[in-house]
C-alpha positions as CSV (number, residue, x, y, z in Angstrom):
1,M,-1.3,-19.3,0.5
2,R,-4.7,-19.0,-1.2
3,S,-5.6,-15.9,0.9
4,F,-2.4,-14.2,-0.4
5,W,-3.5,-14.6,-4.0
6,V,-7.0,-13.4,-3.3
7,G,-5.6,-10.3,-1.5
8,L,-3.3,-9.7,-4.5
9,F,-6.2,-9.9,-6.9
10,Y,-8.3,-7.4,-4.8
11,I,-5.3,-5.0,-4.6
12,V,-4.7,-5.2,-8.4
13,V,-8.4,-4.6,-9.0
14,L,-8.5,-1.6,-6.7
15,Y,-5.3,-0.2,-8.2
16,S,-6.6,-0.6,-11.7
17,L,-10.0,0.9,-10.9
18,M,-8.2,3.9,-9.3
19,Y,-6.3,4.5,-12.5
20,L,-9.1,3.8,-14.9
21,F,-11.7,6.0,-13.3
22,F,-9.8,8.6,-11.4
23,I,-6.1,9.2,-12.1
24,D,-6.0,8.7,-15.9
25,T,-9.4,10.2,-16.4
26,P,-9.3,13.7,-18.1
27,G,-12.1,15.0,-16.0
28,A,-10.4,14.2,-12.7
29,A,-8.4,17.5,-12.8
30,Q,-11.7,19.4,-12.7
31,L,-12.9,17.8,-9.5
32,P,-12.6,19.9,-6.4
33,R,-9.4,19.5,-4.5
34,N,-11.1,18.2,-1.4
35,I,-12.9,15.5,-3.4
36,R,-9.6,14.4,-5.0
37,H,-8.0,14.1,-1.6
38,I,-10.9,12.1,-0.2
39,V,-10.7,9.6,-3.1
40,L,-7.0,9.3,-2.8
41,F,-7.3,8.7,1.0
42,A,-10.1,6.2,0.5
43,S,-7.9,4.2,-1.9
44,L,-5.2,4.1,0.8
45,I,-7.6,2.9,3.4
46,L,-9.1,0.2,1.1
47,V,-5.7,-1.2,0.1
48,Y,-4.5,-1.2,3.7
49,G,-7.7,-3.0,4.7
50,V,-7.4,-5.6,2.0
51,G,-3.8,-6.3,2.9
52,T,-4.6,-6.4,6.6
53,V,-7.4,-8.9,6.1
54,H,-5.5,-11.2,3.7
55,L,-2.1,-11.1,5.4
56,R,-3.8,-12.0,8.7
57,F,-4.1,-15.6,7.4
58,Q,-0.4,-15.9,6.6
59,K,1.7,-18.0,8.9
60,P,4.6,-15.6,9.8
61,A,3.3,-12.8,12.0
62,W,6.1,-10.4,10.8
63,M,4.3,-9.9,7.4
64,G,1.3,-8.3,9.1
65,T,3.5,-6.3,11.4
66,L,5.6,-5.0,8.5
67,W,2.4,-4.3,6.5
68,H,1.0,-2.2,9.4
69,F,4.3,-0.4,10.0
70,I,4.8,0.6,6.4
71,H,1.2,1.7,5.8
72,I,0.7,3.5,9.1
73,T,4.0,5.4,8.7
74,G,3.2,6.3,5.1
75,I,-0.4,7.3,5.8
76,S,0.7,9.4,8.8
77,F,3.3,11.2,6.7
78,L,0.7,11.9,4.0
79,L,-1.9,13.1,6.5
80,F,0.6,15.4,8.3
81,S,1.7,16.8,5.0
82,G,-1.9,17.3,3.9
83,I,-2.7,19.1,7.1
84,V,0.3,21.4,6.7
85,D,-0.8,22.0,3.0
86,W,-4.4,22.8,3.9
87,L,-4.0,24.7,7.1
88,I,-0.6,26.2,7.5
89,Y,1.2,26.8,4.2
90,P,0.9,25.4,0.6
91,L,3.6,22.8,0.0
92,P,6.0,23.2,-3.0
93,Y,5.1,21.4,-6.2
94,K,8.1,19.1,-6.0
95,F,7.2,18.0,-2.5
96,K,3.6,17.3,-3.7
97,L,5.1,15.1,-6.5
98,M,7.0,13.2,-3.8
99,L,3.8,12.7,-1.8
100,R,2.1,11.3,-5.0
101,Q,5.0,8.8,-5.2
102,V,4.5,7.8,-1.6
103,H,0.8,7.3,-2.3
104,E,1.6,5.3,-5.4
105,F,3.9,3.0,-3.4
106,L,1.3,2.4,-0.7
107,I,-1.5,1.5,-3.1
108,A,0.5,-0.4,-5.7
109,P,0.4,-4.2,-5.6
110,S,4.2,-4.2,-5.7
111,L,4.6,-3.9,-1.9
112,Y,2.2,-6.8,-1.4
113,V,4.1,-8.9,-4.0
114,I,7.5,-8.0,-2.4
115,M,6.2,-9.1,1.0
116,G,5.1,-12.4,-0.5
117,L,8.4,-13.0,-2.2
118,L,10.3,-12.3,1.0
119,N,8.0,-14.7,2.8
120,K,8.6,-17.4,0.3
121,R,12.4,-16.8,0.2
122,I,12.7,-16.7,4.0
123,G,10.5,-19.8,4.2
124,E,12.8,-21.6,1.8
125,F,15.9,-20.4,3.7
126,S,14.5,-21.6,7.1
127,N,13.5,-25.0,5.5
128,E,17.1,-25.4,4.2
129,K,18.5,-24.5,7.6
130,N,16.2,-26.9,9.4
131,S,17.1,-29.7,7.1
132,E,20.8,-29.0,7.7
133,Q,20.3,-29.1,11.4
134,E,18.6,-32.5,11.2
135,N,21.5,-34.0,9.3
């Protein structure tokens, strides 16, 4: 369980640094578009890597599988949309806002916390079920 808390700490730090030095910074809007996209993509990869490393130590394997599925699906969607935006046709502004929300969901600590809560609740449920079967 200690590894879960360490992973949460790292994700919170990465998320906070992202907002302090990039998203909420007034000068971030003046950065070239390619640089902004690289920074956003790097934040995705870092959070995905931290979660992968620290969920690897958790007992139920489904947590790591769910983490991989959600992140790989989200990152693939963002990459595909970015390729369409860069190479084929500019995406509408409202669609870009939705992409920002997907990015926010993937880097925010809330997904990691939700997985921890599910793990705890399912663990309590399975312990209750096992104790009922023993009686």
